[in-house]
N, C-alpha and C positions, 0 to 999 in steps of 0.2 A: 816556205818563203824562198823564192828563187835566188835571192842574194846571199843567203846564209852560207853556202859552200864557198863562194867567192870571198866573203868577209873572213871566214875561217882560214882560207888559204893565205890571204893577205896577212893575217895575224901571225901565222906560222912563218911565213917568208921573212917578215921584218922583226921577228921576236928578239933577236940579238942585236938589233940596231937601235938607234935612239928614237924609237917609235912604238906606240902601243895602240891597240884597238880596244875600245870600250863601247859596249852596246848599251844603249839607254832605252828602256822599255817605257812606253806610255800606256801599256795595258792597265786594266783596272786594279790589279793588285800585284804585290811582290810574288805571290804564288804563281800567278799566270806568267810572269816574266821568267821565273825559274823553270816552269814547265816548258816554255818556249826554248830556252837555252838547252835543256836536256834533250828535247825532241830533235833539235837540229845539231846536237853534238858540239855546241860552242865551247871552246876552251878559253875564250876571252872573258874579261870581267863583264858582268852584266849588272847594271844599276836600274833601279826602278825610279822613274821621274816623280811619281806620286803627286804631291801638291807643291813640288819645288818650283814650278814655273819655268823649268828649263825649256820646255816646248814653246812657251810664249817668248822667252828671251831670245831663242834662236829662230823664231818665226817658222816653226814647223807647222805646215798647213796640210801636208799629206804624207803618207807613209809608203815606202820607206824614205827617209831623208838621211843623207850622209854628209858629214862635215869633216874637214881636216882643220885641226886646231893647232896652231904653232906652239912652240915652247913658252911663249909669253901669254898664252891663253886666248889668242885672237883667232877667230874663224877666218881662215885664209882661202878656203874653197868649199863649195857645197854642191850637192847634186840631189835632185828629187826624182823619185821613181827608180826603176832599175831596168837595165838592158845588158846583154852579155858583153858589150864593149866597155862597160864601166871599169872593169878590173884593169884594163890597159890604161885608161885615163887616170885612175887612182894611182897606179904605180908610177906613171910619168910625173905626176904632181908630187908624190911622196919623195921620189928620187931628187927632184928639183929642190924641195924643202930641205932634205938632208944635206945636199951639197952646199946650200946657203948657210947652214949652221956650223 
């Protein structure tokens, strides 16, 4: 997955700030999600959506989908798909949110 290195870099860059990256897998099983995390060397927390409905709640219609959720639990930004400039957009928005808090 092309976005995995960017997501991992983001997690490491913001690790000691008031920010956390959590990957949520909608794969068929926890085992598949775990294999994905190992394959791409993700150090972030990985959760399996299972039957939780999180994909429906956040209107995930394609993969990958990325959300920034503020400290109050509100989705404040989202992106669908991936392209190399997304890292820059994510960092700008994260910096803005951290300044506001």
